[in-house]
C-alpha positions as CSV (number, residue, x, y, z in Angstrom):
1,X,84.0,50.4,107.1
2,X,87.3,51.7,105.8
3,X,85.3,53.9,103.4
4,X,83.4,55.4,106.3
5,X,86.5,56.2,108.3
6,X,88.4,57.7,105.3
7,X,85.3,59.8,104.5
8,X,85.3,61.2,108.0
9,X,89.1,61.8,107.7
10,X,88.5,63.7,104.5
11,X,85.7,65.8,106.0
12,X,88.1,66.6,108.9
13,X,90.9,67.6,106.5
14,X,88.4,69.7,104.6
15,X,87.4,71.6,107.8
16,X,91.0,72.1,108.7
17,X,91.8,73.4,105.2
18,X,88.8,75.8,105.3
19,X,90.0,77.1,108.8
20,X,93.5,77.6,107.5
21,X,92.2,79.4,104.4
22,X,90.1,81.7,106.6
23,X,93.0,82.4,108.9
24,X,95.2,83.2,105.9
25,X,92.5,85.6,104.5
26,X,92.3,87.4,107.8
27,X,96.0,87.6,108.1
28,X,96.2,89.1,104.6
29,X,93.6,91.7,105.5
30,X,95.5,92.6,108.7
31,X,98.8,92.9,106.9
32,X,97.2,95.1,104.2
33,X,95.7,97.4,106.9
34,X,99.1,97.4,108.7
35,X,100.8,98.4,105.5
36,X,98.4,101.3,104.9
37,X,98.9,102.7,108.4
38,X,102.7,102.3,108.3
39,X,102.7,104.1,104.9
40,X,100.7,107.0,106.4
41,X,103.0,107.2,109.4
42,X,106.1,107.0,107.2
43,X,104.9,109.9,105.1
44,X,104.0,112.0,108.2
45,X,107.5,111.2,109.7
46,X,109.2,112.5,106.6
47,X,107.1,115.6,106.5
48,X,107.8,116.3,110.2
49,X,111.5,115.7,109.8
50,X,111.5,118.2,106.9
51,X,109.7,120.8,109.1
52,X,112.2,120.2,111.9
53,X,115.1,120.9,109.4
54,X,113.4,124.1,108.3
55,X,112.9,125.2,111.9
56,X,116.5,124.5,112.6
57,X,117.5,126.9,109.9
58,X,115.6,129.8,111.4
59,X,117.0,132.5,113.7
60,X,115.7,132.7,117.2
61,X,113.7,135.9,116.5
62,X,112.0,134.5,113.4
63,X,108.2,134.5,113.2
64,X,106.7,131.0,113.2
65,X,103.0,130.4,112.5
66,X,100.9,127.4,113.1
67,X,97.8,126.6,111.0
68,X,94.8,126.0,113.3
69,X,91.7,125.4,111.3
70,X,91.5,128.4,108.8
71,X,93.7,130.6,111.0
72,X,97.5,131.2,111.2
73,X,98.5,131.6,114.8
74,X,101.9,133.0,115.8
75,X,103.9,130.5,117.8
76,X,107.2,130.7,119.6
77,X,110.1,129.0,117.7
78,X,111.1,126.9,120.7
79,X,107.5,125.8,121.2
80,X,107.1,124.9,117.5
81,X,110.4,123.0,117.7
82,X,109.3,121.1,120.8
83,X,105.9,120.3,119.2
84,X,107.5,118.9,116.0
85,X,110.0,116.8,118.0
86,X,107.1,115.4,120.1
87,X,105.2,114.5,116.9
88,X,108.3,112.8,115.5
89,X,108.7,110.8,118.7
90,X,105.1,109.8,118.7
91,X,105.1,108.8,115.0
92,X,108.4,106.9,115.4
93,X,106.9,105.0,118.4
94,X,103.7,104.2,116.4
95,X,105.9,103.0,113.5
96,X,107.8,100.7,115.8
97,X,104.5,99.2,117.1
98,X,103.2,98.6,113.6
99,X,106.6,97.1,112.4
100,X,106.5,94.8,115.5
101,X,103.0,93.8,114.6
102,X,104.0,93.0,111.1
103,X,106.9,90.9,112.3
104,X,104.4,89.0,114.6
105,X,102.0,88.4,111.6
106,X,104.9,86.9,109.6
107,X,106.1,84.8,112.5
108,X,102.6,83.4,113.2
109,X,102.1,82.5,109.5
110,X,105.3,80.4,109.3
């Protein structure tokens, strides 16, 4: 009788262990995907901050062009500046979201 109950307890522990292992595997995949996205956004943020610094060096009457497909289109300096700032704001917000998600992943794992 004791053997039967300990066998059932072992099967239950085995199921719990498998569930935890599956949860850990899913968490590792989520963290890896999060890292890839954060890396992409971090690179884009750096590029856009560099563009903003370059735009800040230009005089107001400077010619600015935007690449749209295979064509360079003339763009107003103020408009270009505003667009880059909007992109920086967007990317920064996305990075915040993904950093928060990463914190949550780590919190739930503990």
